[in-house]
C-alpha positions as CSV (number, residue, x, y, z in Angstrom):
1,M,-17.4,-19.6,0.0
2,A,-16.8,-17.7,-3.3
3,N,-14.1,-18.8,-5.7
4,I,-10.8,-16.9,-5.7
5,F,-9.9,-14.3,-8.4
6,Q,-13.4,-13.8,-9.7
7,I,-14.1,-11.0,-12.3
8,V,-16.9,-8.6,-11.7
9,K,-17.9,-6.4,-14.7
10,Y,-20.9,-4.6,-16.1
11,E,-23.2,-6.8,-18.2
12,G,-26.2,-4.5,-18.8
13,D,-27.0,-2.4,-21.9
14,N,-26.7,1.4,-22.6
15,S,-30.4,2.1,-21.6
16,T,-29.7,0.9,-18.1
17,F,-29.1,3.5,-15.4
18,I,-28.2,1.1,-12.5
19,W,-27.2,-2.6,-12.7
20,K,-26.3,-4.9,-9.8
21,S,-23.7,-7.7,-10.4
22,D,-24.8,-11.3,-9.9
23,I,-21.5,-12.1,-8.1
24,E,-21.8,-11.6,-4.4
25,D,-19.7,-12.5,-1.3
26,F,-16.4,-12.5,-3.3
27,N,-13.0,-12.7,-1.9
28,T,-10.1,-10.3,-1.8
29,G,-8.2,-10.4,-5.0
30,T,-11.3,-10.4,-7.1
31,Q,-11.0,-8.2,-10.3
32,L,-13.5,-5.4,-10.8
33,I,-13.7,-3.9,-14.3
34,V,-15.4,-0.5,-14.7
35,H,-16.0,0.9,-18.2
36,E,-15.7,4.5,-19.3
37,S,-18.8,6.6,-18.3
38,Q,-19.4,4.2,-15.4
39,E,-18.9,4.1,-11.7
40,A,-19.1,1.1,-9.3
41,I,-20.1,1.2,-5.7
42,F,-19.0,-1.5,-3.3
43,F,-21.7,-2.5,-0.7
44,M,-21.2,-4.5,2.4
45,N,-24.1,-5.5,4.7
46,G,-26.4,-3.0,2.9
47,Q,-24.0,0.0,3.3
48,A,-22.5,1.9,0.4
49,L,-18.8,2.0,1.2
50,D,-16.3,2.6,-1.6
51,L,-16.7,4.1,-5.1
52,F,-14.6,3.0,-8.1
53,G,-14.1,4.9,-11.4
54,P,-13.2,3.6,-14.9
55,G,-10.4,1.0,-14.9
56,R,-9.4,-2.4,-13.6
57,H,-9.4,-2.8,-9.8
58,T,-8.2,-5.6,-7.6
59,L,-10.4,-5.9,-4.5
60,E,-7.8,-6.1,-1.8
61,T,-7.8,-4.7,1.7
62,Q,-5.4,-1.9,0.8
63,N,-7.7,-0.9,-2.1
64,I,-10.9,-0.9,0.0
65,P,-10.1,1.2,3.1
66,L,-13.6,1.1,4.5
67,V,-13.8,-2.7,4.2
68,R,-10.3,-3.4,5.6
69,K,-11.5,-3.7,9.2
70,F,-14.0,-6.4,8.2
71,L,-11.5,-8.7,6.4
72,S,-9.5,-11.1,8.7
73,A,-6.7,-13.7,8.3
74,P,-8.5,-16.5,10.1
75,T,-10.9,-16.8,7.1
76,N,-8.0,-16.9,4.7
77,D,-9.0,-13.5,3.3
78,Q,-12.4,-14.8,2.6
79,T,-15.0,-12.4,4.0
80,P,-18.0,-13.9,5.8
81,F,-19.9,-10.7,5.1
82,H,-22.5,-10.1,2.4
83,C,-20.8,-8.0,-0.4
84,E,-22.4,-6.5,-3.5
85,V,-21.3,-4.2,-6.4
86,Y,-23.6,-1.8,-8.2
87,F,-22.7,-0.4,-11.6
88,I,-24.0,3.1,-12.4
89,N,-24.2,4.3,-16.0
90,K,-23.2,7.9,-16.1
91,A,-23.7,8.3,-19.9
92,E,-26.4,10.8,-20.9
93,L,-29.7,9.0,-21.6
94,M,-31.5,10.9,-24.2
95,S,-35.0,11.0,-25.8
96,I,-36.9,10.5,-22.5
97,K,-40.5,11.4,-23.3
98,W,-42.6,13.5,-20.9
99,G,-46.0,15.0,-21.0
100,T,-48.6,16.5,-18.7
101,D,-51.4,14.1,-17.8
102,S,-54.0,16.9,-17.7
103,Q,-54.2,20.5,-18.7
104,V,-53.2,23.4,-16.5
105,Q,-55.0,26.7,-16.2
106,Y,-53.4,30.1,-16.2
107,M,-54.2,33.8,-17.1
108,D,-53.1,34.7,-20.5
109,P,-50.8,37.8,-20.2
110,S,-51.9,39.3,-23.6
111,Y,-55.7,39.3,-23.4
112,K,-56.2,38.6,-19.7
113,F,-58.5,35.7,-20.0
114,P,-58.1,32.3,-18.3
115,L,-57.4,29.2,-20.5
116,K,-56.1,25.7,-20.1
117,I,-53.2,24.2,-21.9
118,G,-51.1,21.0,-21.9
119,A,-47.5,20.3,-22.9
120,S,-45.2,17.5,-23.9
121,G,-41.6,17.0,-25.1
122,E,-38.3,15.2,-24.4
123,M,-35.5,15.4,-21.9
124,S,-32.2,13.8,-21.2
125,L,-30.8,12.7,-17.8
126,R,-27.3,11.8,-16.5
127,V,-26.3,10.4,-13.1
128,D,-24.4,13.1,-11.3
129,D,-24.1,11.7,-7.7
130,S,-24.1,7.9,-7.8
131,R,-24.3,7.4,-4.1
132,K,-27.2,9.8,-3.6
133,M,-29.1,8.1,-6.5
134,L,-28.6,4.6,-5.1
135,M,-29.7,5.7,-1.6
136,K,-32.9,7.4,-2.8
137,L,-34.0,5.3,-5.8
138,V,-32.6,1.8,-5.8
139,G,-33.6,0.1,-2.6
140,A,-33.7,-3.7,-3.2
141,E,-34.0,-3.3,-7.0
142,K,-31.5,-5.3,-9.1
143,S,-31.5,-2.8,-12.0
144,I,-33.2,0.3,-13.2
145,D,-33.5,1.1,-16.9
146,K,-34.7,4.2,-18.8
147,A,-38.3,3.1,-18.9
148,E,-38.4,2.3,-15.2
149,L,-36.7,5.5,-14.3
150,T,-39.2,7.5,-16.4
151,Q,-42.1,5.7,-14.7
152,M,-40.6,6.4,-11.2
153,F,-40.3,10.1,-12.1
154,R,-43.6,10.4,-13.8
155,V,-45.6,11.6,-10.8
156,F,-42.7,13.6,-9.5
157,L,-42.3,15.3,-12.9
158,M,-46.0,16.1,-13.2
159,A,-46.1,17.6,-9.7
160,R,-43.3,20.0,-10.8
161,V,-43.9,20.7,-14.5
162,K,-47.6,21.7,-14.3
163,P,-47.2,24.6,-11.8
164,Y,-43.9,25.7,-13.4
165,L,-45.6,25.7,-16.9
166,A,-48.5,27.8,-15.6
167,Q,-46.2,30.3,-13.8
168,T,-43.9,30.6,-16.8
169,M,-46.7,31.2,-19.3
170,Q,-48.5,33.7,-17.0
171,N,-45.3,35.7,-16.4
172,S,-44.1,35.7,-19.9
173,E,-44.1,38.5,-22.4
174,F,-45.8,36.3,-25.1
175,G,-49.3,35.0,-25.1
176,I,-50.9,31.7,-26.2
177,F,-51.1,32.8,-29.8
178,E,-47.3,33.5,-30.0
179,V,-46.1,30.6,-27.9
180,D,-45.1,28.4,-30.9
181,S,-42.4,30.9,-31.9
182,H,-41.1,31.0,-28.3
183,M,-40.6,27.3,-27.6
184,D,-36.9,27.8,-26.9
185,E,-37.6,30.4,-24.2
186,L,-40.3,28.2,-22.6
187,S,-38.0,25.2,-22.6
188,T,-35.1,27.1,-21.1
189,A,-37.3,28.5,-18.3
190,L,-38.7,25.1,-17.4
191,H,-35.2,23.5,-17.5
192,K,-33.9,26.1,-15.1
193,Q,-36.8,25.5,-12.7
194,L,-36.6,21.6,-12.8
195,A,-32.8,21.2,-12.6
196,P,-32.6,21.6,-8.7
197,D,-35.5,19.1,-8.2
198,F,-33.6,16.4,-10.2
199,A,-30.4,17.2,-8.4
200,D,-32.0,16.1,-5.1
201,Y,-32.0,12.6,-6.5
202,G,-28.4,12.7,-7.7
203,L,-29.5,13.3,-11.3
204,S,-28.5,16.0,-13.7
205,L,-31.2,17.3,-16.1
206,E,-29.0,17.8,-19.1
207,R,-31.6,18.9,-21.6
208,F,-35.3,19.7,-21.4
209,F,-37.4,20.5,-24.5
210,V,-41.0,21.5,-24.9
211,T,-42.1,20.3,-28.4
212,T,-45.9,20.6,-28.2
213,I,-48.3,22.9,-26.6
214,V,-51.9,21.5,-26.4
215,K,-54.2,24.5,-27.0
216,P,-57.9,24.6,-25.9
217,D,-59.3,24.3,-29.5
218,G,-63.1,24.2,-29.3
219,D,-63.3,26.5,-26.3
220,K,-65.6,29.5,-27.3
221,A,-63.6,32.1,-25.3
222,Y,-60.3,30.9,-26.8
223,E,-61.6,30.9,-30.3
224,S,-63.2,34.4,-30.0
225,F,-59.9,35.9,-28.8
226,Q,-58.1,33.9,-31.6
227,D,-60.4,35.5,-34.2
228,I,-59.7,39.0,-32.7
229,H,-55.9,38.3,-32.7
230,I,-55.9,37.2,-36.4
231,R,-58.1,40.1,-37.5
232,Q,-55.8,42.6,-35.7
233,Y,-52.8,41.5,-37.7
234,A,-54.7,40.8,-40.9
235,D,-56.1,44.3,-41.0
236,V,-52.7,45.9,-40.5
237,A,-51.2,43.6,-43.2
238,N,-54.0,44.5,-45.6
239,A,-53.5,48.3,-45.0
240,Q,-49.8,48.0,-45.5
241,L,-50.3,46.0,-48.7
242,R,-52.7,48.6,-50.1
243,Q,-50.3,51.3,-49.3
244,K,-47.5,49.4,-51.1
245,V,-49.7,48.8,-54.1
246,G,-50.6,52.5,-54.3
247,I,-47.0,53.5,-54.2
248,I,-46.1,51.0,-56.9
249,D,-49.0,52.4,-59.1
250,Q,-47.8,55.9,-58.6
251,Q,-44.2,55.0,-59.5
252,T,-45.4,53.1,-62.5
253,S,-47.5,56.1,-63.8
254,A,-44.5,58.4,-63.2
255,Q,-42.2,56.1,-65.0
256,R,-44.7,55.7,-67.9
257,L,-44.9,59.5,-68.2
258,V,-41.1,59.8,-68.2
259,I,-40.9,57.2,-71.0
260,E,-43.6,58.8,-73.0
261,S,-42.0,62.3,-72.6
262,A,-38.6,60.9,-73.7
263,A,-40.2,59.3,-76.7
264,M,-42.0,62.5,-77.7
265,A,-38.9,64.6,-77.3
266,Q,-37.0,62.1,-79.5
267,K,-39.8,62.3,-82.1
268,R,-39.7,66.2,-82.2
269,A,-35.9,66.1,-82.5
270,Q,-36.1,63.7,-85.4
271,E,-38.8,65.7,-87.2
272,G,-37.2,69.1,-86.5
273,Y,-39.6,71.0,-84.3
274,T,-39.9,71.9,-80.6
275,Y,-42.6,71.7,-77.9
276,Q,-43.2,75.4,-78.4
277,S,-43.8,74.9,-82.1
278,E,-46.2,72.0,-81.3
279,R,-48.1,74.3,-79.0
280,G,-48.3,76.9,-81.8
281,Y,-49.9,74.3,-84.1
282,D,-52.4,73.5,-81.4
283,I,-53.3,77.1,-80.8
284,A,-53.6,77.8,-84.5
285,E,-56.0,74.9,-84.9
286,K,-58.0,76.1,-82.0
287,V,-58.2,79.7,-83.3
288,A,-59.2,78.4,-86.7
289,Q,-62.1,76.5,-85.2
290,N,-63.2,79.4,-83.0
291,E,-65.8,81.3,-85.0
292,G,-65.9,84.2,-82.6
293,V,-62.3,85.0,-83.2
294,G,-62.5,85.2,-87.0
295,N,-60.6,83.9,-89.9
296,L,-56.9,83.8,-89.0
297,S,-55.7,83.9,-92.6
298,S,-57.7,87.0,-93.4
299,A,-56.3,88.7,-90.3
300,G,-52.8,87.7,-91.2
301,I,-52.2,85.7,-88.0
302,G,-52.2,82.3,-89.6
303,L,-49.2,83.1,-91.7
304,G,-47.6,84.9,-88.7
305,M,-47.9,81.8,-86.5
306,M,-46.4,79.6,-89.1
307,G,-43.6,82.1,-89.5
308,G,-43.1,82.0,-85.7
309,I,-42.8,78.2,-85.9
310,A,-40.1,78.7,-88.4
311,G,-38.3,81.3,-86.2
312,S,-40.1,84.6,-87.3
313,M,-42.3,85.3,-84.3
314,S,-41.2,89.0,-84.2
315,A,-42.6,89.5,-87.7
316,V,-46.0,88.1,-86.6
317,V,-46.0,90.5,-83.6
318,A,-45.0,93.4,-85.9
319,G,-47.7,92.5,-88.4
320,I,-50.4,92.5,-85.8
321,T,-49.2,95.8,-84.4
322,N,-49.0,97.5,-87.8
323,E,-52.4,96.3,-88.6
324,A,-53.7,97.8,-85.4
325,I,-51.8,101.1,-85.8
326,H,-52.3,101.7,-89.5
327,P,-55.8,100.3,-90.2
328,V,-56.3,102.9,-92.9
329,M,-54.1,100.9,-95.3
330,S,-56.7,98.3,-95.6
331,Q,-59.7,100.3,-94.5
332,T,-59.7,104.1,-94.8
333,D,-56.9,105.3,-97.0
334,A,-57.1,102.5,-99.6
335,P,-59.7,103.0,-102.3
336,A,-62.8,101.0,-101.8
337,E,-62.7,98.7,-104.8
338,S,-65.8,96.9,-103.7
339,G,-67.7,100.2,-103.0
340,E,-67.5,99.7,-99.2
341,G,-66.6,102.8,-97.0
342,P,-64.5,103.1,-93.9
343,L,-65.2,101.0,-90.8
344,D,-67.6,102.5,-88.4
345,D,-67.0,102.5,-84.6
346,S,-68.7,99.1,-84.0
347,D,-66.6,97.4,-86.7
348,E,-63.4,99.0,-85.3
349,M,-64.2,97.7,-81.8
350,A,-64.9,94.2,-83.1
351,S,-61.6,94.3,-85.0
352,F,-59.8,95.4,-81.8
353,K,-61.3,92.6,-79.8
354,Q,-60.3,90.1,-82.5
355,K,-56.7,91.3,-82.4
356,L,-56.6,91.3,-78.6
357,E,-58.0,87.8,-78.5
358,K,-55.2,86.7,-80.9
359,L,-52.6,88.2,-78.7
360,K,-54.0,86.3,-75.7
361,L,-53.9,83.0,-77.5
362,M,-50.2,83.7,-78.6
363,K,-49.3,84.4,-74.9
364,E,-51.1,81.2,-73.7
365,A,-49.1,79.3,-76.4
366,E,-45.9,80.9,-75.0
367,I,-45.2,82.4,-78.5
368,I,-44.9,85.8,-76.9
369,S,-44.0,86.7,-73.3
370,D,-46.1,88.6,-70.8
371,A,-44.1,91.7,-71.3
372,E,-44.5,91.5,-75.1
373,F,-48.3,90.9,-74.6
374,D,-48.6,94.0,-72.4
375,E,-46.6,96.1,-74.9
376,E,-48.7,95.0,-77.9
377,K,-51.9,95.5,-76.0
378,K,-50.9,99.0,-75.2
379,K,-50.2,99.7,-78.9
380,L,-53.6,98.4,-79.7
381,L,-55.2,100.6,-77.2
382,N,-53.3,103.6,-78.5
383,S,-54.5,102.9,-82.0
384,L,-58.1,103.3,-81.1
C-alpha cells in the first residue's frame, strides 16, 4: 500500500516533452502539483482518465470523477488499482534540427530542366493535444525528450518534407538560382503543408524554417544553365553601366562647355570687347593671310574693321561702297603721279571680286546683316 498524502510533481527538465512520475498506486488525498505550461494526465489500469491543468490538486474521489467508481471504503480509500500520472510539457521546444537524408528531383520552373536538391533547417514544436500525443507516441515509455522525439519523427518528417519540397519548388515563381532570396516563402509554404501532419499526433508545428538549400554543384547541366543565368544578368548590367557612363560623359562635357563659356564671357567683359568684336579680329586675321583677297590696309577694310570693333561699322560699309561707286578718285580722275593710267576691264573686275569677297567675310563675321550685304552687293554691281 502507498503512503498517505504523497506529493506527485514534475521532476524532469525543459527539454522533456513527456515525463512519467515514479509514484504509483497512491491513495486519495495525494497532492498533485502541475507547473505552468504543463498538463498532467491520470492513468488507471492503462486508461487515460482525467486531465489536470496548472495548480495544486488533491486527488480525491470528488476531484477525479472518472475514478470515483473504482475507489471504495472497504480499502480505507486506498485503491487496489494500478495508477500513474504523466506530465506533459506544453512549452514550445525550439531549435529542433531537420534535414533531408537524400536529394529530391524536380523540374526547375525557370529553365525547364530536371535537377536534384536537398534542404535543411530548424523547427519548433509544442504539445497541443496531450491525450492524443500520449495515445499515439508514448506506449510504455517512461519519458520522451526533444532528441527522442526528433528521432521518432525523423522518418515521418522525411516522408512528408521531400515531396512537399519538390512540389513547392516546381510550382513556384522562382527558380533554383533565385531560391536563396525566397527562403521565407519556401519556409511558409512547407510549414503550411506540414502542420496538419503533426496535428494528427497532437503536436503543433509552431515554426518551420528552411535555412539551407543543397544545390547540385558539379552537375554539368546545372552549371551550364548557371552560366547562362549569370551572363544574362551580367550583359544587361554591363549595358546599363555603359549607358550611365556615356550620359555622365555627356553631362561632364556640357558642364565644361558652360564653365568655359562663362569664363570667356567674363574675360571679354573685363577687357571691354564682345563676341562679335572677337569674331571681327579673327576674320581680319584670316583676310590678311589670304593672298587671293589682297591687302586689307591698301583697300581700306583693315581700318574699317577696326572701326567696326570700336562701334563704327557703318563707316566701314560706307567706305567700301564709296570706293566701289567712285573708283575714279583713286584711279581715273586723280592724276597718275606714278605714270600709270586708268584701270582696264580686267583690273576693274579683279577689284570688284576683292570687294565682294570682303563683304562676304564681313557677313560671315556677323559685322553686317544679310540685308546689308545684299544692298552693298547691289551697289557694287551698279558701279560696274
